[in-house]
DRENRO-589153 format. One record per atom (N, C-alpha, C): x, y, z; residue in three letters. Coordinates in steps of 0.001 Angstrom, whole numbers, padded with zeros to 6 digits, always signed. Example, Ala and Ser with C-alpha at 12.3 -4.5 7.8 and 13.67 -1.06 7.14 Angstrom:
residues 2
+013190-005690+007800ala +012300-004500+007800ala +013200-003300+007800ala +012850-002250+007080ser +013670-001060+007140ser +012900+000030+007870ser 
END
This chain:
residues 241
-002732+027722-008562met -002355+026821-009315met -003540+026779-010080met -003149+026451-011676ile -004252+027197-013056ile -005211+026017-012656ile -005189+024793-012415arg -006521+023877-011985arg -005830+023028-010912arg -006832+022198-010881asn -006649+021127-009899asn -005407+020609-009795asn -004407+020333-009334pro -003234+020154-009759pro -003131+018031-010039pro -004308+017483-009235arg -004305+016191-009847arg -004666+015917-011166arg -005638+016719-011421ile -006226+016915-012769ile -005166+017706-013907ile -004492+018476-013327leu -003525+019108-014166leu -002373+018237-014241leu -001922+017124-013872arg -001102+016269-013886arg -001531+015295-014841arg -002590+014886-014722trp -003742+013792-015701trp -003193+014295-016965trp -003672+015972-017034met -003677+016652-018646met -002318+016503-019256met -001573+016963-018206met -000018+016810-018572met +000841+015777-018956met +000448+014625-018654leu +000854+013308-018755leu +002180+012906-018024leu +003124+013818-018159val +004148+013950-017244val +004298+014998-016472val +005063+015249-015179ser +004562+016369-014384ser +006408+017070-014642ser +006218+018424-014291pro +008254+018716-014145pro +008199+018518-012849pro +009629+018534-013088ser +010740+018084-012271ser +011184+019285-011602ser +010922+020081-011917thr +011277+021606-011202thr +010226+022545-011435thr +009889+023682-010294val +009054+024981-010342val +009886+025888-009998val +010110+027076-010661leu +010460+027984-010259leu +009326+029154-010219leu +009034+029641-008894his +007820+030694-008758his +008642+031860-008067his +008507+032784-008730val +009174+034139-008647val +007673+034764-007897val +007872+035692-007116gly +006569+036323-006361gly +006155+035309-005841gly +006799+034539-005084ala +006600+033671-003907ala +005440+033965-002601ala +005800+035040-002217his +005193+035494-000716his +005370+034197+000217his +004279+033654+000659tyr +004732+032616+001982tyr +004703+031404+001485tyr +004566+030842-000030gly +004846+029864-000939gly +003423+029043-000501gly +002548+029785-000311gln +000909+029170-000725gln +000481+027860-001571gln +001682+028097-002670asp +001040+026795-003634asp +002045+025520-003409asp +002660+025445-002463arg +003861+024452-002367arg +002933+023131-002290arg +001722+022983-001655arg +001117+021727-001667arg +000380+021247-003090arg +000122+022317-003770ser -000499+022211-005118ser +000867+021579-005714ser +002190+022094-005774tyr +003200+022056-006801tyr +003696+020128-006165tyr +003336+019899-004774leu +003986+018605-004429leu +002879+017398-005444leu +001452+018015-005065leu +000442+017130-005605leu +000939+017111-007082leu +001317+018177-007624leu +001753+017711-009094leu +002995+017036-009543leu +003273+016723-008716gly +004303+015685-008874gly +005872+016493-009245gly +005882+017682-008491val +007056+018386-008794val +008224+018065-007690val +009309+017789-008173lys +010601+017263-007108lys +011298+018406-006550lys +011779+019112-007026glu +012370+020346-006446glu +011616+021870-006968glu +011495+022361-005632ile +010850+024234-005514ile +011856+025244-005456ile +012220+026055-006467ile +012955+026710-005909ile +011963+028443-005835ile +011687+029173-004687trp +011302+030138-004829trp +011987+031502-004684trp +011543+032316-005731gly +011797+033631-005681gly +011271+034836-004981gly +011976+035240-004461glu +011211+036372-003529glu +012114+037718-003114glu +011396+038799-003334ala +012292+039932-003104ala +011927+040763-001697ala +010744+040334-000637ser +010577+040535+000203ser +011655+039924+001258ser +012195+040808+002082lys +013409+039785+003275lys +012128+038817+004243lys +011538+039891+004620ala +010671+039435+005498ala +010161+037796+004867ala +009820+037965+003994ala +008852+036475+003213ala +009782+035577+003062ala +011195+036078+002425ala +012164+034951+002333ala +012641+034313+003471ala +012876+035257+004288ala +012983+034487+005497ala +011794+033702+005964ala +010604+033774+005935lys +009547+032633+006352lys +009838+031608+005661lys +009937+031946+004280leu +010006+030325+003071leu +011440+030044+003795leu +012121+030013+003986arg +013342+029432+004426arg +013001+028660+005979arg +012556+029435+006896ala +012115+028704+008003ala +011020+027588+007875ala +010058+027890+006941his +008877+027168+006889his +009779+025610+005964his +010006+025978+005037phe +010594+024743+003805phe +011965+024902+003867phe +012821+023979+004916pro +014023+024216+004570pro +014463+023536+003319pro +013719+022026+002963glu +014393+021371+001994glu +014345+022008+000570glu +013415+023531+000622asp +013130+024156-000809asp +014622+024727-001071asp +014622+025488-001974lys +015834+026351-002605lys +014886+027996-002350lys +015295+028697-001873val +014750+030355-002213val +015959+031538-001995val +015500+031891-003195val +016588+033003-004036val +015916+034270-003651val +016551+035016-002572glu +016233+036534-002040glu +016874+037506-003419glu +016026+037960-003418gly +016301+039295-004767gly +015036+039681-005785gly +015392+040535-006570ile +014190+041115-007502ile +014565+041106-009102ile +014013+039874-009191phe +014136+039293-010334phe +013681+040450-011816phe +014476+040374-012663trp +014369+041346-013294trp +015380+041095-014742trp +015419+041855-015686asp +016279+041402-017039asp +017765+041654-016972asp +017953+042145-015981lys +019749+042009-015630lys +020082+042038-014029lys +020808+040882-013895ser +021209+040720-012516ser +022499+042096-012036ser +022597+042104-010738gly +023365+042895-009830gly +023122+044584-010009gly +021663+044906-010299leu +021500+046384-010771leu +021255+046541-008973leu +020825+047449-008570gln +020444+048268-007175gln +019068+048956-007738gln +017901+048246-007537ile +016734+049058-007826ile +015896+049168-006742ile +014506+049929-006672asn +014000+049900-005820asn +012769+049070-005696asn +012251+048577-004482phe +011179+047742-004458phe +010300+048074-003708phe +008742+048299-003885phe +007686+048383-003160phe +006868+047603-002571phe +007224+047967-001204glu +006498+046366-000242glu +005146+046509+000279glu +003897+046001+000050ser +003042+046712+000396ser +002991+045877+001897ser +002484+046545+002592val +002386+046217+004358val +001131+045949+004629val +000159+045899+003618glu -001182+045648+004081glu -001736+043819+002921glu -001000+043652+002118thr -001315+042728+000961thr -000195+042114+000241thr -000609+041510-000801gln +000974+040536-001320gln +001265+041016-002740gln +000513+042563-002916asn +001248+043368-004089asn +002081+043872-003731asn +003740+043450-003412ser +004654+044146-003753ser +005309+043826-005062ser +005924+044846-005462ser +006802+045026-006888ser +007728+046002-006839ser +008498+045776-008112ala +009628+046719-008389ala +008875+047662-009216ala +008058+047579-009577ile +007064+048546-010560ile +006225+049226-009347ile +006525+050974-009837lys +005865+051586-008856lys +004482+052072-009167lys +003987+051788-007546pro +002334+052118-007463pro +001853+053346-007984pro +000591+053165-008131ile +000060+054903-008808ile +000006+055426-007555ile -000547+054751-006278asn -000906+055382-004914asn +000129+054219-004084asn +000987+055096-003657phe +002249+054133-002940phe +002365+054271-001097phe +001146+055241-000876glu +001620+055238+000525glu +001341+054424+001265glu +000662+053495+001101ser +000545+052234+001668ser +001609+051297+001488ser +002429+051461+000412phe +003935+050848+000694phe +005313+051264+000962phe +006001+050219+001700ser +007355+050620+002038ser +008334+051195+000883ser +009028+051571+000902leu +010350+051849-000147leu +011716+051063+000319leu +011657+050033-000438thr +013384+049524-000112thr +014064+049446-001181thr +015192+048799-001016ser +015819+048677-002683ser +016588+047142-002483ser +016904+046818-003233gly +017711+045202-003373gly +018209+045027-004633gly +019455+044238-004617leu +019786+043869-005702leu +019485+042611-006935leu +019241+043162-008044thr +018424+042053-008796thr +019088+040831-009214thr +018609+039790-009594val +018817+038840-010312val +017661+038137-011065val +018425+037476-012232thr +017374+036790-013561thr +017123+035719-013150thr +016302+035063-013820val +016040+033467-013816val +017223+032978-014470val +017587+033456-015732asp +018648+032517-016628asp +019994+032253-015451asp +020214+032928-014643glu +021251+032866-013549glu +020976+032213-012369glu +019575+032119-012010val +018992+031200-011270val +019084+029846-011825val +018719+029702-012898met +018244+028195-013187met +019643+027767-014368met +021015+028523-014413ser +021714+028192-015263ser +022367+026745-014942ser +022120+026248-013409gln +023056+024708-013268gln +021876+023691-013529gln +020869+024168-013699lys +019909+023061-014252lys +020108+021983-015368lys +020049+020966-015653ser +020100+019835-016427ser +018979+020284-017296ser +019693+020108-018811ser +018717+020367-020264ser +017741+019188-019984ser +017665+018113-019225ser +016792+017076-019694ser +015578+017386-018571ser +015890+018456-017700glu +014730+018874-016402glu +013539+019408-017141glu +012509+018359-016628met +010973+019548-017395met +010791+020468-016150met +010933+021785-016668ile +010680+023078-015989ile +009486+023601-016031ile +008945+024019-015043leu +007706+024977-014932leu +007887+026038-014051leu +008018+027406-015009ile +008010+028447-014286ile +006893+029327-014067ile +006548+030125-013056val +005546+031085-012415val +005983+032083-011969val +005251+032988-012824leu +005602+034541-012279leu +004306+035281-011789leu +004575+035742-010784asp +003541+036798-009757asp +004117+038134-009422asp +004420+038969-010242val +005407+039764-010033val +004674+041246-010220val +003433+041420-010063gln +002680+042470-010288gln +003308+043377-011241gln +003226+043387-012506gly +003516+044638-013802gly +004604+044054-013977gly +006075+043298-013161ala +007383+043300-013670ala +007651+042506-014159ala +006230+041500-014925glu +006248+040319-015974glu +007485+040340-016835glu +007214+041715-017804met +008188+041366-019087met +009785+041545-018635met +009971+042372-017527asn +011123+042503-017083asn +012057+041298-016606asn +011305+040254-016017val +011619+039181-015635val +011785+037928-016750val +010583+037991-017423leu +010957+037124-018903leu +012059+037522-019472leu +012607+039029-019987lys +013594+039280-020631lys +014890+038701-020156lys +014868+038350-019101gly +016168+037904-018019gly +016023+036479-018105gly +015177+035511-018953ala +014603+034270-018986ala +014704+033544-020295ala +015771+034086-021070thr +015175+033592-022325thr +016390+032367-022562thr +017149+032083-022037glu +017595+030647-022060glu +017295+029617-021344glu +016601+030257-020383thr +015832+029221-019713thr +014469+028735-020472thr +014111+029708-021057leu +012991+029553-021847leu +013388+028470-022863leu +014179+028407-023764lys +014807+027433-024216lys +014332+026231-024015lys +014578+025511-022495arg +014258+024052-021956arg +012949+024311-021214arg +012295+024984-020681ala +011219+025093-019403ala +010273+024718-021084ala +009188+023946-020559glu +008014+023251-021027glu +006766+024132-020833glu +006876+024498-019381tyr +005740+025721-019271tyr +005870+026640-018304tyr +004878+027678-018648ile +005131+028719-017727ile +003907+029184-017432ile +003319+029821-016192val +002112+030189-015703val +002421+031693-015439val +001743+032781-016324ile +001890+034038-015628ile +000258+034753-015079ile +000700+035077-014172glu -000528+035995-013625glu -000511+037710-014640glu -001773+037449-015114ile -001944+038569-016317ile -003253+039512-015608ile -002588+040715-015201ala -003530+041623-015231ala -004796+042302-016356ala -006157+041865-015853leu -007402+042164-016714leu -007957+043207-016433leu -007717+044291-015387arg -007805+045282-015299arg -006725+045821-014426arg -006485+047178-014195ser -005623+048374-013573ser -005529+047285-011808ser -004001+047063-011802gln -003910+046752-010185gln -002926+047450-009587gln -003095+048880-010239gly -002618+050025-009486gly -001091+050472-009564gly -000367+049723-010764tyr +000914+050242-010831tyr +000849+051221-012130tyr +002483+051682-012503glu +002617+052560-013159glu +002712+051993-014664glu +003234+050574-014661ile +003071+049387-016056ile +002339+048485-015814ile +001802+048010-016793ala +001129+047002-016395ala +001021+046418-018282ala +001888+045187-018367pro +001749+044622-019438pro +000537+044235-019870pro +000036+044172-021403thr -001068+043592-021650thr -000762+042201-022123thr -002177+041629-022231glu -002374+040064-022544glu -001542+039860-024005glu -001994+041210-024968lys -001215+040674-026408lys +000711+040785-026133lys +001071+041966-025648gln +002079+041672-025179gln +002974+040285-024610gln +002042+039770-023841phe +002562+038628-023734phe +002506+037738-024033phe +001582+037404-025278asp +001326+036284-026221asp +002391+036626-027518asp +002353+037601-027604thr +003804+037844-028762thr +005078+037539-028334thr +005337+037835-027178phe +006733+037267-026384phe +006786+036088-026336phe +005966+035361-026083met +005913+034080-025402met +005901+033320-027478met +005216+033694-027764lys +005317+032912-029163lys +006626+033408-029743lys +007103+034186-029335ser +008797+034375-030329ser +009514+033342-029113ser +009380+032651-028094gln +010152+031972-027197gln +009685+030305-027484gln +008486+030374-028396gly +007849+028790-029194gly +007078+028325-028112gly +006201+029230-027136phe +005256+028937-026330phe +004214+029364-027325phe +002849+028607-027036thr +001362+028687-027336thr +000590+029170-025994thr -000424+029789-026456lys -001333+029965-025444lys -002299+028896-025072lys -002420+028346-023658ser -003249+027516-023449ser -004497+027715-022347ser -004653+026920-021549ile -005949+026904-020522ile -005688+028384-019960ile -006738+029296-018998asp -006051+030282-017977asp -007204+029909-016701asp -007100+030533-015808arg -008060+030686-014656arg -008175+032468-014342arg -009283+032621-014553val -009968+034140-014047val -010160+034208-012586val -009274+035298-011864ser -009622+035620-010532ser -011022+035588-010253ser -011495+035478-008640his -012905+035581-008233his -013678+036834-008853his -012811+037856-008779asp -013359+039257-008953asp -012673+040061-010055asp -012426+038926-011270gly -011892+039253-012534gly -011281+040024-012806gly -010318+040816-011597ser -008944+041505-012009ser -007705+040950-012822ser -007646+039642-012450tyr -006659+038982-013042tyr -006686+037652-013597tyr -006008+036913-014321lys -006123+035650-014839lys -004578+034805-014564lys -004622+033693-014613asp -003607+032702-014425asp -003405+032344-016005asp -002274+032577-016672gln -002170+031936-018098gln -001439+031000-018240gln -001395+029995-018917leu -000460+028847-019046leu -000246+028963-020458leu +000941+028995-020379tyr +001767+028946-022178tyr +002614+027256-022096tyr +002619+026932-023047ile +003255+025361-023501ile +003990+025515-024470ile +004952+024733-024372lys +005999+024516-025436lys +005012+023500-026579lys +004604+022510-026179asn +004459+021272-026943asn +002837+021634-027491asn +002731+021629-028937arg +001089+021806-029186arg +000137+021131-029417arg +000976+019500-029578asn -000019+018611-029275asn -000514+018249-027640asn +000421+018277-027346gln +000445+018384-025805gln -000908+019541-025405gln -000400+020484-025577lys -001797+021492-025779lys -003361+021425-026170lys -002994+020643-027511arg -004314+020243-027915arg -005315+019236-026671arg -004330+018150-026254leu -004514+017546-025301leu -004870+018156-024037leu -004732+018719-023516ile -004825+019629-022146ile -006061+020166-022636ile -006560+020866-023591glu -007790+021789-023894glu -008587+020510-023731glu -008719+019583-024271val -009735+018876-024710val -009925+018057-023423val -009314+017545-022815val -009479+016903-021234val -009783+018274-020431val -009401+019532-020555asp -010258+020462-019954asp -011920+020715-019998asp -011568+020724-021525tyr -013172+020779-021548tyr -014057+019828-021106tyr -013635+018450-021398ile -014754+017394-020685ile -014454+017516-019202ile -013567+017860-018781thr -013643+018323-017092thr -014486+019426-016647thr -014458+020056-017306lys -016038+021498-016936lys -017051+020973-017292lys -017274+020307-018355val -018437+019811-018278val -019051+018745-017350val -018275+017731-017124val -018570+016868-015934val -018624+017763-014384val -017851+018704-014233arg -018013+019726-013553arg -019018+020297-013277arg -019604+020653-014219lys -020790+021699-014897lys -022154+020546-014099lys -022198+019552-014958his -023268+018424-014571his -023340+018187-012781his -022407+017815-012350ile -022188+017762-010869ile -022725+018702-010389ile -022246+019833-010457his -022859+020981-010038his -024247+020947-009626his -024602+021221-010934ala -026240+021042-011430ala -026981+020311-010519ala -026501+018785-010497ile -027330+018065-009783ile -027220+018192-008305ile -026431+018687-007613arg -026003+018822-006210arg -026666+020104-005798arg -026486+021237-006549phe -027294+022575-006308phe -028569+022682-006674phe -028932+021876-008004phe -030097+022348-008818phe -029921+023810-009357phe -028659+024232-010042his -028781+025232-010690his -027088+025060-011569his -027202+025641-012528ile -025952+025675-013276ile -025140+026887-012942ile -023866+026311-012616pro -022712+027170-011851pro -022643+028417-013063pro -022054+029657-012237thr -021659+030867-013020thr -020756+030970-013464thr -019969+029789-013129ser -018325+030199-013516ser -018051+028375-012641ser -016775+027787-013263gln -016348+026560-013244gln -015785+026536-011633gln -015302+027559-011233tyr -014984+027684-009882tyr -015355+028281-008730tyr -015833+029192-009314asn -016948+030234-008628asn -018060+030805-008762asn -018828+029946-008277cys -020596+030134-008616cys -020960+031204-007464cys -021592+032493-008530glu -021847+033596-007891glu -023123+033027-006724glu -024087+032217-007882ile -025555+031681-006907ile -025372+031522-005877ile -023960+030368-005465cys -023857+029848-004548cys -023271+030837-003384cys -022666+031990-003976asn -021958+032974-002768asn -023389+033326-002211asn -024053+033640-003108ala -025189+034668-002734ala -025785+033936-001627ala -025667+032708-001853ala -026918+032228-000774ala -026359+031591+000431ala -025160+032197+000964arg -024416+031749+001833arg -024698+032537+002993arg 
END
């Protein structure tokens, strides 16, 4: 989640009614989505094993098993990591630790075609290099979506294709979205970037986020007698553990 879900809900003023999380793995973010106020959760997952676990653990949610892409009904390769969450339809540079499977493609537009235009939609993409393919299959849904969170690689994640942040910014701008707040991973290898449709809401989110950061920084300094090196992962505290 891009921020603490309760804080994010406060910043958004209204919460999305539906979330589509593509690259769901085992649904680790489910509790955050519920705290955000989401009423319907749709998981998109290409791994058969992960999809089966999602169905077993969350029978009330919708699970779409397939490789999300720019066209549906194609049979393409899928590289599944046996050790990490880094499975992808994009070929890894070193794929010895990956198992090669194949599956049918599906698009976001196909999955979301029955959603009402009045429903507020949040899309989350974590597909290890295949984000642009997924986005090109979501152009109709993006006309109705209000928020999208994309995991953007800041350095190589080990795949032959890796869209750049500039490519994402350009494409999302063409779809009517503007860049808002982000959250960088602990190791600095990627970040979760929020894009938002409403520019006035974007300004509100950024102002509230700035205030929240300042307050958190002062609370941290009072508790631990030092300024944190980052908002969510203080290296000074880590080194002391």
